[in-house]
mmCIF file of the C-alpha atoms, coordinates in Angstrom:
data_MODEL
# 
_entry.id   MODEL 
# 
loop_
_atom_site.group_PDB 
_atom_site.id 
_atom_site.type_symbol 
_atom_site.label_atom_id 
_atom_site.label_alt_id 
_atom_site.label_comp_id 
_atom_site.label_asym_id 
_atom_site.label_entity_id 
_atom_site.label_seq_id 
_atom_site.pdbx_PDB_ins_code 
_atom_site.Cartn_x 
_atom_site.Cartn_y 
_atom_site.Cartn_z 
_atom_site.occupancy 
_atom_site.B_iso_or_equiv 
_atom_site.pdbx_formal_charge 
_atom_site.auth_seq_id 
_atom_site.auth_comp_id 
_atom_site.auth_asym_id 
_atom_site.auth_atom_id 
_atom_site.pdbx_PDB_model_num 
ATOM 1   C CA . MET A 1 1   ? 6.798  6.185  -9.803  1.00 0.00 ? 1   MET A CA 1 
ATOM 2   C CA . GLU A 1 2   ? 9.897  8.138  -8.962  1.00 0.00 ? 2   GLU A CA 1 
ATOM 3   C CA . ILE A 1 3   ? 12.540 7.269  -6.401  1.00 0.00 ? 3   ILE A CA 1 
ATOM 4   C CA . LYS A 1 4   ? 14.953 9.995  -5.412  1.00 0.00 ? 4   LYS A CA 1 
ATOM 5   C CA . LEU A 1 5   ? 17.969 9.715  -3.162  1.00 0.00 ? 5   LEU A CA 1 
ATOM 6   C CA . LYS A 1 6   ? 17.556 12.810 -0.993  1.00 0.00 ? 6   LYS A CA 1 
ATOM 7   C CA . ILE A 1 7   ? 20.449 12.238 1.419   1.00 0.00 ? 7   ILE A CA 1 
ATOM 8   C CA . ASN A 1 8   ? 23.482 10.018 0.987   1.00 0.00 ? 8   ASN A CA 1 
ATOM 9   C CA . ASP A 1 9   ? 25.736 10.782 3.948   1.00 0.00 ? 9   ASP A CA 1 
ATOM 10  C CA . VAL A 1 10  ? 28.475 8.200  3.396   1.00 0.00 ? 10  VAL A CA 1 
ATOM 11  C CA . LYS A 1 11  ? 30.492 9.375  6.395   1.00 0.00 ? 11  LYS A CA 1 
ATOM 12  C CA . ASN A 1 12  ? 27.610 8.764  8.826   1.00 0.00 ? 12  ASN A CA 1 
ATOM 13  C CA . HIS A 1 13  ? 26.155 5.811  6.870   1.00 0.00 ? 13  HIS A CA 1 
ATOM 14  C CA . ARG A 1 14  ? 22.817 7.622  6.520   1.00 0.00 ? 14  ARG A CA 1 
ATOM 15  C CA . CYS A 1 15  ? 20.479 7.510  3.517   1.00 0.00 ? 15  CYS A CA 1 
ATOM 16  C CA . GLU A 1 16  ? 17.076 9.024  2.840   1.00 0.00 ? 16  GLU A CA 1 
ATOM 17  C CA . TYR A 1 17  ? 14.807 8.263  -0.102  1.00 0.00 ? 17  TYR A CA 1 
ATOM 18  C CA . ASP A 1 18  ? 11.664 10.029 -1.316  1.00 0.00 ? 18  ASP A CA 1 
ATOM 19  C CA . ILE A 1 19  ? 9.348  7.781  -3.309  1.00 0.00 ? 19  ILE A CA 1 
ATOM 20  C CA . THR A 1 20  ? 6.440  9.312  -5.209  1.00 0.00 ? 20  THR A CA 1 
ATOM 21  C CA . GLY A 1 21  ? 3.718  7.898  -7.412  1.00 0.00 ? 21  GLY A CA 1 
ATOM 22  C CA . GLU A 1 22  ? 2.397  4.372  -7.399  1.00 0.00 ? 22  GLU A CA 1 
ATOM 23  C CA . ILE A 1 23  ? 4.494  1.572  -5.931  1.00 0.00 ? 23  ILE A CA 1 
ATOM 24  C CA . SER A 1 24  ? 3.539  -1.743 -7.460  1.00 0.00 ? 24  SER A CA 1 
ATOM 25  C CA . VAL A 1 25  ? 4.757  -5.052 -8.782  1.00 0.00 ? 25  VAL A CA 1 
ATOM 26  C CA . GLN A 1 26  ? 5.715  -3.257 -12.021 1.00 0.00 ? 26  GLN A CA 1 
ATOM 27  C CA . ASN A 1 27  ? 8.348  -1.079 -10.329 1.00 0.00 ? 27  ASN A CA 1 
ATOM 28  C CA . VAL A 1 28  ? 9.475  -2.942 -7.197  1.00 0.00 ? 28  VAL A CA 1 
ATOM 29  C CA . SER A 1 29  ? 12.562 -4.197 -9.048  1.00 0.00 ? 29  SER A CA 1 
ATOM 30  C CA . THR A 1 30  ? 13.484 -0.603 -9.964  1.00 0.00 ? 30  THR A CA 1 
ATOM 31  C CA . ILE A 1 31  ? 13.277 0.411  -6.312  1.00 0.00 ? 31  ILE A CA 1 
ATOM 32  C CA . MET A 1 32  ? 15.358 -2.572 -5.222  1.00 0.00 ? 32  MET A CA 1 
ATOM 33  C CA . GLU A 1 33  ? 17.997 -1.775 -7.871  1.00 0.00 ? 33  GLU A CA 1 
ATOM 34  C CA . GLU A 1 34  ? 18.239 1.778  -6.504  1.00 0.00 ? 34  GLU A CA 1 
ATOM 35  C CA . PHE A 1 35  ? 18.401 0.523  -2.909  1.00 0.00 ? 35  PHE A CA 1 
ATOM 36  C CA . ALA A 1 36  ? 21.171 -1.921 -3.870  1.00 0.00 ? 36  ALA A CA 1 
ATOM 37  C CA . LYS A 1 37  ? 23.417 1.037  -4.715  1.00 0.00 ? 37  LYS A CA 1 
ATOM 38  C CA . THR A 1 38  ? 23.333 2.510  -1.197  1.00 0.00 ? 38  THR A CA 1 
ATOM 39  C CA . LEU A 1 39  ? 21.891 0.103  1.367   1.00 0.00 ? 39  LEU A CA 1 
ATOM 40  C CA . PRO A 1 40  ? 24.952 -2.125 1.829   1.00 0.00 ? 40  PRO A CA 1 
ATOM 41  C CA . ASP A 1 41  ? 26.824 0.830  3.366   1.00 0.00 ? 41  ASP A CA 1 
ATOM 42  C CA . CYS A 1 42  ? 23.803 2.440  5.025   1.00 0.00 ? 42  CYS A CA 1 
ATOM 43  C CA . THR A 1 43  ? 23.028 1.820  8.716   1.00 0.00 ? 43  THR A CA 1 
ATOM 44  C CA . ASP A 1 44  ? 20.397 4.559  9.097   1.00 0.00 ? 44  ASP A CA 1 
ATOM 45  C CA . LEU A 1 45  ? 17.705 4.597  6.396   1.00 0.00 ? 45  LEU A CA 1 
ATOM 46  C CA . THR A 1 46  ? 14.669 6.849  6.051   1.00 0.00 ? 46  THR A CA 1 
ATOM 47  C CA . ILE A 1 47  ? 12.066 6.159  3.369   1.00 0.00 ? 47  ILE A CA 1 
ATOM 48  C CA . ASN A 1 48  ? 9.490  8.885  2.746   1.00 0.00 ? 48  ASN A CA 1 
ATOM 49  C CA . LEU A 1 49  ? 6.287  7.497  1.218   1.00 0.00 ? 49  LEU A CA 1 
ATOM 50  C CA . ARG A 1 50  ? 4.122  10.556 1.896   1.00 0.00 ? 50  ARG A CA 1 
ATOM 51  C CA . LYS A 1 51  ? 3.614  11.330 -1.787  1.00 0.00 ? 51  LYS A CA 1 
ATOM 52  C CA . THR A 1 52  ? 2.756  7.839  -2.976  1.00 0.00 ? 52  THR A CA 1 
ATOM 53  C CA . ASP A 1 53  ? -0.472 7.364  -4.924  1.00 0.00 ? 53  ASP A CA 1 
ATOM 54  C CA . GLY A 1 54  ? -0.820 3.627  -4.536  1.00 0.00 ? 54  GLY A CA 1 
ATOM 55  C CA . PHE A 1 55  ? 0.753  0.673  -2.829  1.00 0.00 ? 55  PHE A CA 1 
ATOM 56  C CA . ASP A 1 56  ? 0.166  -2.983 -3.650  1.00 0.00 ? 56  ASP A CA 1 
ATOM 57  C CA . THR A 1 57  ? 1.058  -6.172 -1.819  1.00 0.00 ? 57  THR A CA 1 
ATOM 58  C CA . ALA A 1 58  ? 4.281  -6.609 -3.839  1.00 0.00 ? 58  ALA A CA 1 
ATOM 59  C CA . ALA A 1 59  ? 5.441  -3.243 -2.513  1.00 0.00 ? 59  ALA A CA 1 
ATOM 60  C CA . PHE A 1 60  ? 4.467  -4.280 0.995   1.00 0.00 ? 60  PHE A CA 1 
ATOM 61  C CA . GLN A 1 61  ? 6.506  -7.480 0.635   1.00 0.00 ? 61  GLN A CA 1 
ATOM 62  C CA . MET A 1 62  ? 9.510  -5.490 -0.582  1.00 0.00 ? 62  MET A CA 1 
ATOM 63  C CA . PHE A 1 63  ? 9.390  -3.093 2.381   1.00 0.00 ? 63  PHE A CA 1 
ATOM 64  C CA . TYR A 1 64  ? 8.851  -5.999 4.766   1.00 0.00 ? 64  TYR A CA 1 
ATOM 65  C CA . SER A 1 65  ? 11.984 -7.649 3.340   1.00 0.00 ? 65  SER A CA 1 
ATOM 66  C CA . VAL A 1 66  ? 13.999 -4.428 3.739   1.00 0.00 ? 66  VAL A CA 1 
ATOM 67  C CA . LYS A 1 67  ? 12.705 -4.105 7.307   1.00 0.00 ? 67  LYS A CA 1 
ATOM 68  C CA . ASN A 1 68  ? 13.695 -7.694 8.139   1.00 0.00 ? 68  ASN A CA 1 
ATOM 69  C CA . SER A 1 69  ? 17.214 -7.240 6.772   1.00 0.00 ? 69  SER A CA 1 
ATOM 70  C CA . PHE A 1 70  ? 17.647 -4.014 8.755   1.00 0.00 ? 70  PHE A CA 1 
ATOM 71  C CA . VAL A 1 71  ? 16.414 -5.664 11.959  1.00 0.00 ? 71  VAL A CA 1 
ATOM 72  C CA . ARG A 1 72  ? 18.691 -8.662 11.379  1.00 0.00 ? 72  ARG A CA 1 
ATOM 73  C CA . ASP A 1 73  ? 21.705 -6.413 10.830  1.00 0.00 ? 73  ASP A CA 1 
ATOM 74  C CA . LYS A 1 74  ? 20.769 -4.086 13.731  1.00 0.00 ? 74  LYS A CA 1 
ATOM 75  C CA . LYS A 1 75  ? 20.372 -1.082 11.431  1.00 0.00 ? 75  LYS A CA 1 
ATOM 76  C CA . GLN A 1 76  ? 17.970 1.841  11.858  1.00 0.00 ? 76  GLN A CA 1 
ATOM 77  C CA . LEU A 1 77  ? 14.919 2.134  9.566   1.00 0.00 ? 77  LEU A CA 1 
ATOM 78  C CA . LYS A 1 78  ? 12.268 4.839  9.543   1.00 0.00 ? 78  LYS A CA 1 
ATOM 79  C CA . VAL A 1 79  ? 9.382  5.035  7.080   1.00 0.00 ? 79  VAL A CA 1 
ATOM 80  C CA . THR A 1 80  ? 7.156  8.079  6.905   1.00 0.00 ? 80  THR A CA 1 
ATOM 81  C CA . CYS A 1 81  ? 3.829  7.606  5.182   1.00 0.00 ? 81  CYS A CA 1 
ATOM 82  C CA . ASP A 1 82  ? 0.344  8.986  4.847   1.00 0.00 ? 82  ASP A CA 1 
ATOM 83  C CA . LEU A 1 83  ? -1.575 6.215  3.122   1.00 0.00 ? 83  LEU A CA 1 
ATOM 84  C CA . SER A 1 84  ? -4.527 7.022  0.896   1.00 0.00 ? 84  SER A CA 1 
ATOM 85  C CA . ASP A 1 85  ? -7.910 5.586  1.841   1.00 0.00 ? 85  ASP A CA 1 
ATOM 86  C CA . ASP A 1 86  ? -7.686 3.146  -1.094  1.00 0.00 ? 86  ASP A CA 1 
ATOM 87  C CA . THR A 1 87  ? -4.252 1.916  -0.032  1.00 0.00 ? 87  THR A CA 1 
ATOM 88  C CA . ALA A 1 88  ? -5.325 1.582  3.601   1.00 0.00 ? 88  ALA A CA 1 
ATOM 89  C CA . ALA A 1 89  ? -8.393 -0.379 2.445   1.00 0.00 ? 89  ALA A CA 1 
ATOM 90  C CA . LEU A 1 90  ? -6.231 -2.706 0.313   1.00 0.00 ? 90  LEU A CA 1 
ATOM 91  C CA . LEU A 1 91  ? -3.926 -3.433 3.219   1.00 0.00 ? 91  LEU A CA 1 
ATOM 92  C CA . ALA A 1 92  ? -6.880 -3.917 5.600   1.00 0.00 ? 92  ALA A CA 1 
ATOM 93  C CA . HIS A 1 93  ? -8.426 -6.355 3.100   1.00 0.00 ? 93  HIS A CA 1 
ATOM 94  C CA . CYS A 1 94  ? -5.149 -8.301 3.239   1.00 0.00 ? 94  CYS A CA 1 
ATOM 95  C CA . GLY A 1 95  ? -5.399 -8.365 7.030   1.00 0.00 ? 95  GLY A CA 1 
ATOM 96  C CA . ILE A 1 96  ? -2.914 -5.536 7.468   1.00 0.00 ? 96  ILE A CA 1 
ATOM 97  C CA . ASN A 1 97  ? -4.657 -2.817 9.441   1.00 0.00 ? 97  ASN A CA 1 
ATOM 98  C CA . ASN A 1 98  ? -1.652 -0.720 10.372  1.00 0.00 ? 98  ASN A CA 1 
ATOM 99  C CA . LEU A 1 99  ? 1.312  -0.652 8.015   1.00 0.00 ? 99  LEU A CA 1 
ATOM 100 C CA . ALA A 1 100 ? 3.676  0.826  10.578  1.00 0.00 ? 100 ALA A CA 1 
ATOM 101 C CA . GLU A 1 101 ? 2.703  -1.754 13.176  1.00 0.00 ? 101 GLU A CA 1 
ATOM 102 C CA . VAL A 1 102 ? 3.186  -4.700 10.818  1.00 0.00 ? 102 VAL A CA 1 
ATOM 103 C CA . LEU A 1 103 ? 6.524  -3.373 9.618   1.00 0.00 ? 103 LEU A CA 1 
ATOM 104 C CA . SER A 1 104 ? 7.489  -2.419 13.190  1.00 0.00 ? 104 SER A CA 1 
ATOM 105 C CA . ILE A 1 105 ? 8.605  0.995  12.032  1.00 0.00 ? 105 ILE A CA 1 
ATOM 106 C CA . ALA A 1 106 ? 8.132  4.500  13.314  1.00 0.00 ? 106 ALA A CA 1 
ATOM 107 C CA . THR A 1 107 ? 5.942  6.853  11.311  1.00 0.00 ? 107 THR A CA 1 
ATOM 108 C CA . ALA A 1 108 ? 5.739  10.610 11.351  1.00 0.00 ? 108 ALA A CA 1 
ATOM 109 C CA . ALA A 1 109 ? 2.623  12.555 10.526  1.00 0.00 ? 109 ALA A CA 1 
# 
C-alpha cells in the first residue's frame, strides 16, 4: 500500500491523496497517521482509491470515520473509486452494496 499526498493547498485548505495497493487492517494506522498531518487544517479533501487492489472492513470503518468527522465539521469530502469485483463482493457480503451510498460521498468514474 502506498499513500501519496498529491495536493496540499494550505492557502485554500485543500488536500488530495492517492492511495494504491491493498488497504487493510495492517495499514489503516499508517493511513491515519498520514491523514493526521494534513486533515486538521483541510476543509476540502479528495481521496483517490482508483488504484487500490483490495479493501477490507477495517478500511471501510476508517473511511466511514473520516466521512463522519467531515460531515460533523461541515467539511467537503470526495472519494473516487473503481472497486474490484472481489472488493465489491466483500462489501456486498457485509451488507454494503454501494460504497459511495453508504459513505454518502460523490464518486467519479
